[in-house]
DRENLUMVEX-857062 format. One record per residue (C-alpha): residue number from 1; x, y, z. Coordinates in pm, 1 decimal. Layout:
(NUM; (X; Y; Z));
...
//
This chain:
(1; (16000.5; 26372.6; 2434.5));
(2; (16035.6; 26004.7; 2518.6));
(3; (16392.0; 25877.9; 2540.4));
(4; (16469.5; 25583.0; 2312.0));
(5; (16652.8; 25306.4; 2496.4));
(6; (16900.9; 25111.6; 2284.6));
(7; (17009.4; 24759.3; 2385.8));
(8; (17375.2; 24762.6; 2285.2));
(9; (17404.7; 24384.2; 2335.0));
(10; (17118.1; 24322.3; 2088.5));
(11; (17261.9; 24569.8; 1834.5));
(12; (17611.0; 24419.9; 1842.5));
(13; (17476.8; 24062.2; 1827.8));
(14; (17264.5; 24154.0; 1524.7));
(15; (17566.3; 24309.9; 1352.8));
(16; (17767.4; 23992.2; 1411.4));
(17; (17484.5; 23780.6; 1271.7));
(18; (17477.3; 23994.1; 958.8));
(19; (17856.7; 23952.9; 927.1));
(20; (17801.6; 23577.1; 916.2));
(21; (17500.5; 23573.9; 681.9));
(22; (17563.9; 23851.5; 426.6));
(23; (17874.2; 23696.0; 262.0));
(24; (17664.2; 23388.5; 175.6));
(25; (17421.3; 23593.2; -37.9));
(26; (17669.6; 23614.8; -328.5));
(27; (17714.0; 23238.3; -322.3));
(28; (17338.1; 23181.9; -337.7));
(29; (17301.1; 23428.6; -626.0));
(30; (17576.8; 23252.1; -827.4));
(31; (17380.7; 22927.9; -811.6));
(32; (17108.9; 23081.0; -1031.2));
(33; (17349.8; 23163.5; -1311.8));
(34; (17360.5; 22951.3; -1624.8));
(35; (17617.3; 22666.7; -1578.1));
(36; (17925.0; 22690.1; -1797.5));
(37; (18104.6; 22419.5; -2004.8));
(38; (18345.1; 22339.5; -1720.0));
(39; (18055.3; 22250.9; -1492.7));
(40; (17899.0; 22028.3; -1758.2));
(41; (18234.0; 21848.5; -1791.0));
(42; (18262.5; 21806.3; -1410.9));
(43; (17906.1; 21686.7; -1385.1));
(44; (17945.5; 21430.7; -1666.3));
(45; (18289.0; 21286.4; -1590.8));
(46; (18410.2; 21380.2; -1240.9));
(47; (18118.8; 21441.8; -1004.4));
(48; (18049.7; 21071.4; -950.7));
(49; (18406.1; 21011.3; -829.0));
(50; (18387.8; 21314.5; -597.2));
(51; (18067.2; 21187.1; -439.4));
(52; (18187.0; 20825.8; -413.2));
(53; (18530.4; 20901.4; -267.2));
(54; (18403.8; 21161.9; -22.1));
(55; (18123.9; 20929.3; 95.3));
(56; (18355.4; 20627.5; 140.8));
(57; (18610.3; 20822.8; 341.5));
(58; (18354.0; 20999.0; 560.3));
(59; (18138.9; 20691.5; 633.3));
(60; (18437.2; 20460.4; 687.9));
(61; (18606.5; 20706.5; 919.8));
(62; (18282.8; 20759.8; 1114.4));
(63; (18235.9; 20382.7; 1155.1));
(64; (18593.0; 20310.1; 1270.1));
(65; (18609.1; 20607.3; 1509.1));
(66; (18277.5; 20497.3; 1659.2));
(67; (18404.9; 20142.9; 1722.1));
(68; (18752.3; 20232.5; 1848.1));
(69; (18660.6; 20552.2; 2036.3));
(70; (18362.9; 20394.9; 2215.2));
(71; (18550.5; 20076.1; 2308.8));
(72; (18841.5; 20277.8; 2449.6));
(73; (18604.5; 20498.7; 2647.9));
(74; (18427.0; 20196.5; 2794.9));
(75; (18756.8; 20022.8; 2875.9));
(76; (18897.8; 20324.5; 3059.4));
(77; (18572.6; 20405.3; 3240.7));
(78; (18471.2; 20055.1; 3355.4));
(79; (18790.6; 19859.1; 3417.8));
(80; (19122.3; 19880.3; 3604.2));
(81; (19431.0; 19766.0; 3416.9));
(82; (19803.3; 19862.6; 3407.0));
(83; (19860.9; 20237.3; 3337.6));
(84; (19487.7; 20308.4; 3310.3));
(85; (19521.4; 20654.4; 3468.3));
(86; (19789.3; 20745.3; 3213.5));
(87; (19586.0; 20624.2; 2915.6));
(88; (19275.4; 20802.7; 3044.7));
(89; (19423.3; 21141.0; 2942.0));
(90; (19693.4; 21029.7; 2696.9));
(91; (19438.6; 20892.4; 2447.9));
(92; (19330.8; 21248.8; 2365.6));
(93; (19685.4; 21337.0; 2245.3));
(94; (19626.9; 21237.9; 1877.9));
(95; (19415.0; 21556.6; 1858.2));
(96; (19735.3; 21759.8; 1894.4));
(97; (19858.0; 21635.4; 1553.8));
(98; (19657.3; 21775.9; 1260.4));
(99; (19562.5; 21499.1; 1010.3));
(100; (19754.2; 21667.3; 724.3));
(101; (20078.4; 21655.7; 929.5));
(102; (20008.1; 21294.3; 1020.8));
(103; (19956.5; 21214.3; 649.9));
(104; (20291.3; 21367.7; 550.1));
(105; (20469.8; 21193.5; 837.0));
(106; (20332.5; 20845.3; 767.3));
(107; (20386.6; 20882.0; 393.2));
(108; (20750.2; 20973.8; 458.5));
(109; (20801.7; 20687.7; 705.4));
(110; (20647.5; 20422.7; 479.6));
(111; (20802.7; 20537.1; 150.1));
(112; (21081.0; 20335.8; -21.3));
(113; (21348.6; 20554.4; 136.6));
(114; (21161.0; 20590.2; 466.9));
(115; (21266.8; 20445.4; 798.6));
(116; (21040.3; 20137.0; 791.1));
(117; (21141.9; 19997.7; 450.5));
(118; (21507.6; 20098.5; 502.8));
(119; (21514.0; 19903.3; 828.5));
(120; (21359.6; 19594.0; 662.5));
(121; (21610.3; 19608.6; 374.5));
(122; (21928.1; 19697.0; 561.7));
(123; (21880.3; 19512.4; 889.5));
(124; (21659.2; 19216.9; 805.5));
(125; (21743.3; 19173.1; 437.9));
(126; (21375.5; 19176.7; 337.6));
(127; (21247.8; 19312.3; 8.9));
(128; (20877.0; 19381.4; 53.9));
(129; (20633.3; 19474.0; -223.7));
(130; (20553.5; 19845.7; -234.8));
(131; (20178.2; 19778.5; -236.9));
(132; (20192.7; 19681.6; 131.2));
(133; (20328.9; 20027.4; 220.9));
(134; (20113.6; 20239.5; -7.1));
(135; (19934.3; 20465.2; 236.4));
(136; (19855.1; 20728.6; -24.8));
(137; (19515.0; 20582.0; -105.5));
(138; (19157.3; 20588.1; 21.5));
(139; (19225.0; 20318.6; 288.7));
(140; (19532.1; 20518.9; 391.6));
(141; (19326.5; 20836.4; 426.9));
(142; (19065.7; 20647.3; 633.1));
(143; (19346.2; 20522.0; 859.9));
(144; (19484.0; 20872.6; 912.3));
(145; (19144.3; 21026.4; 982.7));
(146; (19042.0; 20742.1; 1214.7));
(147; (19353.1; 20742.6; 1431.1));
(148; (19383.5; 21121.6; 1461.7));
(149; (19012.7; 21208.9; 1498.4));
(150; (18892.8; 20926.8; 1723.1));
(151; (18954.5; 21134.5; 2040.6));
(152; (18639.9; 21332.2; 1944.9));
(153; (18436.2; 21015.1; 2009.5));
(154; (18652.0; 20885.2; 2293.6));
(155; (18638.9; 21208.2; 2494.5));
(156; (18261.3; 21268.2; 2483.7));
(157; (18169.2; 20900.3; 2546.2));
(158; (18419.1; 20863.6; 2831.6));
(159; (18296.4; 21181.7; 2995.8));
(160; (17936.5; 21063.0; 2960.3));
(161; (18003.2; 20715.5; 3102.8));
(162; (18199.3; 20843.5; 3402.5));
(163; (17905.9; 21063.8; 3503.8));
(164; (17634.2; 20801.2; 3457.1));
(165; (17468.9; 20608.9; 3739.2));
(166; (17635.6; 20273.3; 3799.8));
(167; (17306.0; 20092.3; 3867.9));
(168; (17223.1; 19994.1; 3508.4));
(169; (17564.7; 19850.0; 3433.9));
(170; (17611.2; 19679.0; 3772.7));
(171; (17263.8; 19523.7; 3758.5));
(172; (17351.6; 19378.9; 3416.6));
(173; (17664.4; 19227.9; 3567.7));
(174; (17466.7; 19078.6; 3861.1));
(175; (17224.6; 18923.6; 3612.9));
(176; (17516.2; 18734.6; 3458.4));
(177; (17598.8; 18946.5; 3153.0));
(178; (17960.8; 18913.6; 3040.5));
(179; (18192.5; 19195.5; 2930.2));
(180; (18065.9; 19196.5; 2574.2));
(181; (17701.0; 19160.2; 2674.1));
(182; (17713.1; 19461.4; 2907.8));
(183; (17888.6; 19668.0; 2640.2));
(184; (17648.8; 19582.1; 2355.3));
(185; (17316.6; 19565.8; 2546.4));
(186; (17362.0; 19843.4; 2802.6));
(187; (17650.6; 20076.5; 2724.5));
(188; (17578.3; 20129.1; 2354.4));
(189; (17204.8; 20206.1; 2398.5));
(190; (17248.4; 20454.4; 2685.3));
(191; (17542.8; 20622.3; 2511.1));
(192; (17386.6; 20640.4; 2165.4));
(193; (17330.5; 21015.8; 2171.9));
(194; (17687.3; 21113.3; 2261.9));
(195; (17835.0; 20848.2; 2030.4));
(196; (17640.3; 20992.7; 1734.4));
(197; (17744.7; 21345.9; 1834.5));
(198; (18113.2; 21250.0; 1839.7));
(199; (18090.1; 21061.0; 1508.8));
(200; (17909.8; 21354.3; 1346.0));
(201; (18187.1; 21592.2; 1452.4));
(202; (18444.9; 21348.6; 1313.6));
(203; (18264.1; 21326.0; 978.0));
(204; (18238.3; 21706.1; 954.2));
(205; (18613.7; 21727.4; 1006.8));
(206; (18666.7; 21475.5; 726.7));
(207; (18441.5; 21667.4; 488.5));
(208; (18630.5; 21987.7; 573.4));
(209; (18976.6; 21841.0; 515.4));
(210; (19196.4; 21941.8; 224.9));
(211; (19552.0; 21862.8; 331.2));
(212; (19523.6; 21483.5; 352.8));
(213; (19320.4; 21415.1; 39.7));
(214; (19521.8; 21668.5; -160.8));
(215; (19856.7; 21515.9; -66.2));
(216; (19730.3; 21159.6; -119.9));
(217; (19590.6; 21258.8; -461.0));
(218; (19231.8; 21153.1; -384.1));
(219; (18965.6; 21345.1; -580.2));
(220; (18705.9; 21465.7; -327.8));
(221; (18486.6; 21773.1; -300.3));
(222; (18752.0; 21970.8; -113.4));
(223; (19020.0; 21906.7; -378.4));
(224; (18766.7; 21970.4; -655.2));
(225; (18673.9; 22310.4; -510.5));
(226; (19043.3; 22404.7; -491.4));
(227; (19120.6; 22285.6; -844.3));
(228; (18815.5; 22461.8; -988.0));
(229; (18922.9; 22786.3; -826.2));
(230; (19302.9; 22772.7; -870.0));
(231; (19356.8; 22553.9; -1176.9));
(232; (19053.9; 22647.1; -1387.5));
(233; (18980.6; 22995.1; -1242.2));
(234; (18617.2; 22891.9; -1248.1));
(235; (18437.6; 23038.2; -946.8));
(236; (18093.6; 22922.8; -1068.6));
(237; (18189.2; 22553.8; -1073.4));
(238; (18360.7; 22590.1; -735.5));
(239; (18038.8; 22737.0; -589.8));
(240; (17825.6; 22456.9; -735.8));
(241; (18059.0; 22197.6; -587.1));
(242; (18052.3; 22381.6; -256.0));
(243; (17670.0; 22384.1; -257.7));
(244; (17661.0; 22004.2; -306.7));
(245; (17906.6; 21965.0; -20.2));
(246; (17682.8; 22178.6; 198.3));
(247; (17389.6; 21953.9; 111.8));
(248; (17600.6; 21655.8; 223.7));
(249; (17677.9; 21832.6; 551.2));
(250; (17308.9; 21910.6; 602.2));
(251; (17232.9; 21540.0; 549.0));
(252; (17496.6; 21443.8; 810.3));
(253; (17348.8; 21690.2; 1059.6));
(254; (16994.5; 21569.3; 989.6));
(255; (17105.0; 21207.1; 1019.5));
(256; (17247.6; 21285.0; 1363.3));
(257; (16909.1; 21406.5; 1485.8));
(258; (16734.5; 21101.1; 1332.8));
(259; (16984.8; 20848.2; 1471.6));
(260; (16967.3; 20996.9; 1817.3));
(261; (16594.9; 20928.9; 1817.2));
(262; (16363.8; 21022.9; 2103.0));
(263; (16497.3; 20777.0; 2355.7));
(264; (16655.2; 20937.1; 2661.7));
(265; (16817.4; 20770.2; 2959.2));
(266; (16842.4; 20940.8; 3298.4));
(267; (16873.5; 20849.2; 3662.8));
(268; (16555.2; 20800.0; 3866.3));
(269; (16694.8; 20993.7; 4161.9));
(270; (16930.2; 21284.4; 4223.2));
(271; (17198.6; 21073.2; 4389.8));
(272; (17411.8; 20937.7; 4108.9));
(273; (17677.9; 20687.9; 4216.9));
(274; (17970.1; 20676.0; 3971.4));
(275; (18056.8; 20349.2; 3806.5));
(276; (18281.6; 20120.6; 4013.3));
(277; (18567.1; 19997.5; 3798.0));
(278; (18629.6; 19624.7; 3783.1));
(279; (18989.2; 19504.6; 3805.6));
(280; (19090.6; 19288.6; 3509.5));
(281; (19297.0; 18975.4; 3559.5));
(282; (19653.9; 18963.6; 3432.2));
(283; (19567.0; 18830.8; 3085.6));
(284; (19279.5; 19067.4; 3009.6));
(285; (19463.1; 19353.3; 3177.0));
(286; (19757.6; 19297.3; 2944.6));
(287; (19525.2; 19295.6; 2640.9));
(288; (19363.6; 19621.6; 2753.6));
(289; (19704.9; 19779.7; 2806.0));
(290; (19822.9; 19659.9; 2464.6));
(291; (19508.8; 19791.3; 2289.3));
(292; (19544.9; 20137.6; 2439.2));
(293; (19921.2; 20144.3; 2380.1));
(294; (19885.9; 20054.2; 2011.1));
(295; (19631.4; 20331.0; 1952.3));
(296; (19843.9; 20586.1; 2142.1));
(297; (20157.1; 20477.8; 1953.7));
(298; (19992.4; 20507.1; 1614.4));
(299; (19826.2; 20837.7; 1702.0));
(300; (20100.9; 21017.3; 1890.0));
(301; (20422.3; 20837.6; 1989.2));
(302; (20531.9; 20713.8; 1643.0));
(303; (20458.3; 21029.3; 1437.7));
(304; (20598.0; 21260.4; 1705.6));
(305; (20917.4; 21054.8; 1733.3));
(306; (20958.4; 21063.1; 1356.0));
(307; (20907.6; 21441.5; 1346.9));
(308; (21164.5; 21479.7; 1625.4));
(309; (21412.5; 21265.4; 1432.3));
(310; (21367.3; 21465.7; 1112.3));
(311; (21383.5; 21795.6; 1300.4));
(312; (21719.4; 21709.7; 1453.5));
(313; (21855.3; 21651.3; 1102.9));
(314; (21726.2; 21979.2; 953.5));
(315; (21677.1; 22240.0; 1225.8));
(316; (22007.0; 22417.7; 1149.7));
(317; (21894.0; 22488.1; 792.4));
(318; (21536.2; 22580.7; 888.6));
(319; (21577.8; 22801.6; 1193.9));
(320; (21670.2; 23133.3; 1031.2));
(321; (21525.0; 23483.7; 1029.5));
(322; (21261.8; 23391.5; 768.9));
(323; (21140.2; 23109.5; 990.5));
(324; (21092.8; 23337.6; 1287.8));
(325; (20893.3; 23573.3; 1065.5));
(326; (20679.5; 23266.7; 985.6));
(327; (20623.3; 23203.5; 1357.4));
(328; (20539.6; 23571.7; 1411.5));
(329; (20285.9; 23562.4; 1125.6));
(330; (20115.4; 23255.8; 1269.9));
(331; (20105.3; 23380.5; 1628.2));
(332; (19996.2; 23736.6; 1544.6));
(333; (19709.0; 23624.5; 1319.2));
(334; (19601.0; 23355.2; 1565.1));
(335; (19611.9; 23584.8; 1869.9));
(336; (19430.1; 23873.2; 1699.0));
(337; (19165.4; 23644.6; 1549.6));
(338; (19117.7; 23461.2; 1880.4));
(339; (19071.5; 23788.2; 2068.2));
(340; (18809.8; 23911.2; 1818.9));
(341; (18627.8; 23579.0; 1827.3));
(342; (18616.8; 23568.1; 2206.2));
(343; (18481.6; 23925.0; 2221.9));
(344; (18211.1; 23833.8; 1966.3));
(345; (18130.4; 23510.9; 2153.1));
(346; (18096.6; 23690.0; 2489.6));
(347; (17860.2; 23951.8; 2345.1));
(348; (17638.6; 23698.6; 2164.8));
(349; (17638.4; 23451.6; 2459.5));
(350; (17544.9; 23726.8; 2706.6));
(351; (17265.2; 23848.8; 2479.6));
(352; (17120.0; 23498.0; 2430.4));
(353; (17144.4; 23433.4; 2804.9));
(354; (16948.2; 23737.3; 2915.9));
(355; (16688.7; 23715.7; 2635.5));
(356; (16472.0; 23408.9; 2602.7));
(357; (16296.1; 23501.7; 2279.8));
(358; (16297.5; 23349.4; 1932.0));
(359; (16567.6; 23589.7; 1807.7));
(360; (16820.4; 23490.1; 2075.4));
(361; (16765.2; 23119.3; 2002.3));
(362; (16810.2; 23187.3; 1631.4));
(363; (17133.8; 23377.8; 1696.0));
(364; (17277.0; 23089.4; 1898.0));
(365; (17200.7; 22848.8; 1610.0));
(366; (17354.3; 23082.6; 1347.8));
(367; (17666.4; 23120.7; 1562.8));
(368; (17725.3; 22744.4; 1545.3));
(369; (17678.8; 22738.8; 1167.1));
(370; (18032.7; 22834.3; 1068.7));
(371; (18207.3; 22535.2; 1224.2));
(372; (17996.6; 22292.8; 1020.0));
(373; (18093.2; 22462.3; 690.2));
(374; (18421.1; 22344.2; 531.3));
(375; (18705.2; 22596.4; 510.8));
(376; (18712.4; 22583.6; 129.8));
(377; (18344.1; 22686.3; 113.1));
(378; (18393.6; 22972.5; 357.7));
(379; (18698.5; 23086.6; 155.6));
(380; (18485.4; 23116.3; -159.4));
(381; (18217.9; 23322.0; 18.9));
(382; (18490.1; 23551.2; 157.0));
(383; (18648.8; 23611.9; -182.8));
(384; (18315.8; 23696.6; -345.8));
(385; (18210.3; 23917.4; -58.5));
(386; (18533.1; 24117.6; -26.9));
(387; (18570.7; 24164.9; -401.5));
(388; (18221.3; 24318.3; -408.8));
(389; (18305.9; 24536.1; -106.3));
(390; (18623.3; 24658.5; -276.7));
(391; (18436.4; 24736.6; -598.0));
(392; (18178.7; 24940.9; -405.9));
(393; (18434.1; 25121.3; -189.3));
(394; (18691.6; 25190.3; -460.1));
(395; (18597.0; 25560.2; -473.2));
(396; (18657.3; 25588.3; -96.7));
(397; (19005.2; 25432.9; -120.5));
(398; (19101.5; 25688.7; -387.2));
(399; (19002.6; 25978.9; -159.6));
(400; (19257.8; 25875.7; 101.7));
(401; (19518.8; 25751.0; -143.4));
(402; (19497.4; 25814.5; -520.2));
(403; (19736.6; 25520.0; -577.0));
(404; (19540.5; 25277.7; -359.4));
(405; (19481.9; 24936.3; -522.1));
(406; (19130.5; 24852.9; -632.2));
(407; (19119.0; 24527.1; -433.5));
(408; (19246.7; 24671.6; -108.5));
(409; (19067.5; 24447.2; 144.3));
(410; (19075.8; 24141.8; -83.6));
(411; (19456.8; 24149.8; -89.6));
(412; (19499.1; 24211.6; 284.4));
(413; (19507.5; 24000.6; 598.4));
(414; (19162.3; 24136.2; 687.3));
(415; (18989.9; 23877.8; 466.4));
(416; (19169.8; 23586.9; 636.5));
(417; (19092.7; 23713.9; 987.4));
(418; (18727.9; 23768.5; 892.5));
(419; (18708.6; 23409.9; 766.9));
(420; (18861.1; 23278.0; 1089.7));
(421; (18599.6; 23470.7; 1285.5));
(422; (18316.6; 23299.6; 1099.1));
(423; (18475.5; 22954.2; 1096.9));
(424; (18571.5; 22933.9; 1464.3));
(425; (18312.4; 23154.9; 1635.7));
(426; (18125.2; 22840.1; 1737.9));
(427; (18428.2; 22706.9; 1929.1));
(428; (18457.8; 23023.5; 2138.1));
(429; (18080.5; 23059.7; 2175.3));
(430; (18030.0; 22709.3; 2315.5));
(431; (18302.7; 22761.5; 2574.6));
(432; (18159.6; 23099.3; 2682.8));
(433; (17804.7; 22968.0; 2683.2));
(434; (17917.6; 22679.8; 2907.1));
(435; (18074.8; 22933.7; 3140.7));
(436; (17751.0; 23133.8; 3165.0));
(437; (17557.1; 22812.8; 3237.9));
(438; (17791.7; 22732.5; 3526.3));
(439; (17760.4; 23071.3; 3696.3));
(440; (17382.8; 23083.6; 3638.4));
(441; (17157.9; 23390.2; 3647.3));
(442; (17117.8; 23449.6; 4020.1));
(443; (17408.7; 23693.7; 4049.5));
(444; (17295.2; 23877.1; 3737.1));
(445; (16941.1; 23905.9; 3868.9));
(446; (17061.2; 24022.1; 4211.3));
(447; (17269.9; 24294.5; 4048.3));
(448; (16976.7; 24408.4; 3833.2));
(449; (16755.9; 24420.0; 4143.5));
(450; (17010.1; 24654.9; 4306.1));
(451; (16970.0; 24892.4; 4010.7));
(452; (17273.3; 24813.6; 3795.0));
(453; (17230.1; 24803.1; 3416.8));
(454; (17305.9; 24501.0; 3198.2));
(455; (17643.5; 24631.7; 3081.6));
(456; (17760.3; 24740.3; 3428.0));
(457; (17645.2; 24408.6; 3572.2));
(458; (17843.8; 24221.8; 3309.1));
(459; (18169.8; 24402.4; 3380.8));
(460; (18135.9; 24406.8; 3761.6));
(461; (17968.0; 24072.0; 3828.0));
(462; (17972.2; 23832.6; 3531.4));
(463; (18314.4; 23899.2; 3379.7));
(464; (18525.0; 23807.4; 3686.9));
(465; (18344.7; 23473.0; 3717.5));
(466; (18361.4; 23413.6; 3342.2));
(467; (18740.4; 23441.8; 3314.0));
(468; (18812.1; 23062.8; 3313.8));
(469; (18560.0; 23010.1; 3027.9));
(470; (18704.6; 23304.4; 2835.7));
(471; (19060.1; 23173.8; 2872.4));
(472; (18960.9; 22818.2; 2767.2));
(473; (18763.1; 22956.0; 2470.6));
(474; (19059.4; 23168.9; 2364.4));
(475; (19296.7; 22870.5; 2394.5));
(476; (19073.1; 22636.1; 2191.4));
(477; (19025.5; 22893.7; 1913.7));
(478; (19397.9; 22975.1; 1912.5));
(479; (19492.4; 22608.5; 1861.7));
(480; (19235.7; 22561.0; 1586.2));
(481; (19368.1; 22865.4; 1398.5));
(482; (19732.3; 22757.8; 1437.1));
(483; (19642.4; 22419.5; 1281.0));
(484; (19401.1; 22549.0; 1013.0));
(485; (19508.4; 22496.5; 651.1));
(486; (19241.0; 22550.8; 378.1));
(487; (19147.4; 22906.9; 471.6));
(488; (19511.2; 23013.3; 510.3));
(489; (19604.0; 22860.7; 173.4));
(490; (19333.0; 23043.6; -19.3));
(491; (19293.0; 23373.6; 162.6));
(492; (19642.1; 23471.8; 280.1));
(493; (19796.4; 23780.2; 121.7));
(494; (20070.8; 23736.5; -134.8));
(495; (20396.0; 23607.1; 16.7));
(496; (20235.7; 23564.4; 359.0));
(497; (20301.6; 23224.2; 514.0));
(498; (20186.4; 23057.8; 834.2));
(499; (20330.3; 22744.2; 993.9));
(500; (20048.5; 22535.9; 839.7));
(501; (20096.2; 22670.2; 485.3));
(502; (20474.0; 22626.7; 510.4));
(503; (20428.8; 22264.4; 614.4));
(504; (20198.0; 22212.8; 315.8));
(505; (20447.7; 22378.6; 82.0));
(506; (20740.1; 22168.8; 204.7));
(507; (20537.4; 21846.6; 180.6));
(508; (20415.0; 21922.7; -170.7));
(509; (20780.3; 21975.2; -272.2));
(510; (20863.7; 21634.7; -111.7));
(511; (21082.4; 21811.1; 148.7));
(512; (20960.5; 21591.5; 436.2));
(513; (21259.8; 21651.3; 661.7));
(514; (21226.2; 22030.5; 630.2));
(515; (20850.0; 22009.9; 701.3));
(516; (20924.2; 21846.1; 1035.2));
(517; (21033.4; 22162.5; 1222.8));
(518; (20719.4; 22374.5; 1161.5));
(519; (20508.5; 22060.5; 1208.2));
(520; (20665.8; 21994.3; 1544.2));
(521; (20597.4; 22352.1; 1658.8));
(522; (20229.7; 22313.2; 1565.5));
(523; (20214.8; 21981.3; 1753.0));
(524; (20391.7; 22129.4; 2056.3));
(525; (20155.1; 22427.1; 2079.8));
(526; (19853.0; 22199.5; 2041.2));
(527; (19988.9; 21949.7; 2296.9));
(528; (20052.7; 22210.5; 2564.2));
(529; (19712.0; 22372.4; 2516.8));
(530; (19514.6; 22047.4; 2507.3));
(531; (19697.1; 21901.8; 2806.6));
(532; (19653.4; 22218.6; 3015.2));
(533; (19284.2; 22255.5; 2930.3));
(534; (19222.0; 21888.4; 3000.4));
(535; (19381.5; 21912.1; 3344.0));
(536; (19183.3; 22225.9; 3428.9));
(537; (18851.1; 22073.0; 3317.1));
(538; (18928.8; 21738.9; 3484.2));
(539; (19007.0; 21920.1; 3810.4));
(540; (18674.3; 22106.9; 3795.4));
(541; (18486.9; 21781.4; 3740.6));
//
């Protein structure tokens, strides 16, 4: 009898793909139901505002991050000016502050009783109209998103420019092009692909946000999904809103491919000479320093200083046994979820690496799907899926415990962890995939030639070399989960808080000072991780 050989990597990868895809079936089926009166009301009176506000914020943020992020990347890559080396890495620090924490902080600082207006009144005797300090508006939201998401554009463009051949740019200089001419006619065209990629990621983050727009009271798709679910208990309307938001995301992704076009720029030989930086004179050097310092101050120094100030005032009231339980909840969920995600990512990445067929390419695309879907949408799919699972497994629960609740999984931490696995699998997968690309296939093929199987080769040969990529993937996922808000708000079990949900709760109750301590812990964890990873990656480059 012929022995059937089972590829365990293919089986596990397929199971993980089904875990991602099956929960979405319920959402698709709900779309074919007859719309209710609530949906007709939303469609007639509210949908226009949701579309308009969401579009304005996303497009404005994308435009401003493109301009500021690209200009900063060009400045740091092409010119020498005071403290350039410091700004080169420091300009990524705004990423360590989640936009919702930045929104609470700036709103507190600029309020009537905040530090800015109090200083103007008490020290300078100025009474300024409140309209000049009203950040809780669409322009205010655009400001928050721009300042705290622009590192996505800055980082990819700077990395691209530093690795490009200097010949194009230096030839433009020799032909008499000035600073602006070189930037507009050479740098922008050759960097178009990475600029669009960074802007797309920024816009996806904006579409996924709930904390900023909710606190500022701006009706967008994210807030509409939450209000439909929580305020109206109308899952059908929430699903219809989510489907429209997914269409918008699809349009953003499609636009990225279109805007990138077919033009590609590459060096004509294998010897690529890095760009030689030009030293700016004292005047222009001072302007460059001031530009970088203003962005860094707005994106990191000012909000962090304010959080520190508030924390000093309230830490004695906040740091109690309940708060340490809060930290334990956040760390335990983040560590467990990150471990599961990294294991999934390693299995899928190894399968797609050693198989070059259609299925492996499809799996790699599906793996990246979760990160482009907003947390609120994923939360809805999780609720529908786990409620159905509980209904179908109710008889099994009763066998083990006659008093078991009907919605056992739906009321547990399992649902939240499962959602994290779908949402952030792409983050871990890209890191692991990059690690596999660096080590190549030659060691794998040599091991297979010597008679070792795929699994034994992985553990003996690939895994030791893959450790840096696994650690960086784990760290990136861990930080994203610590900062994540929408999924935790909707899917956490009753009376289960994380640092992010506690910050949101304090801010909604206008307890800004109390929100500072958990906010500062989130910022500190993000800062340490981002700084460490940056130094490791920079050293490798």
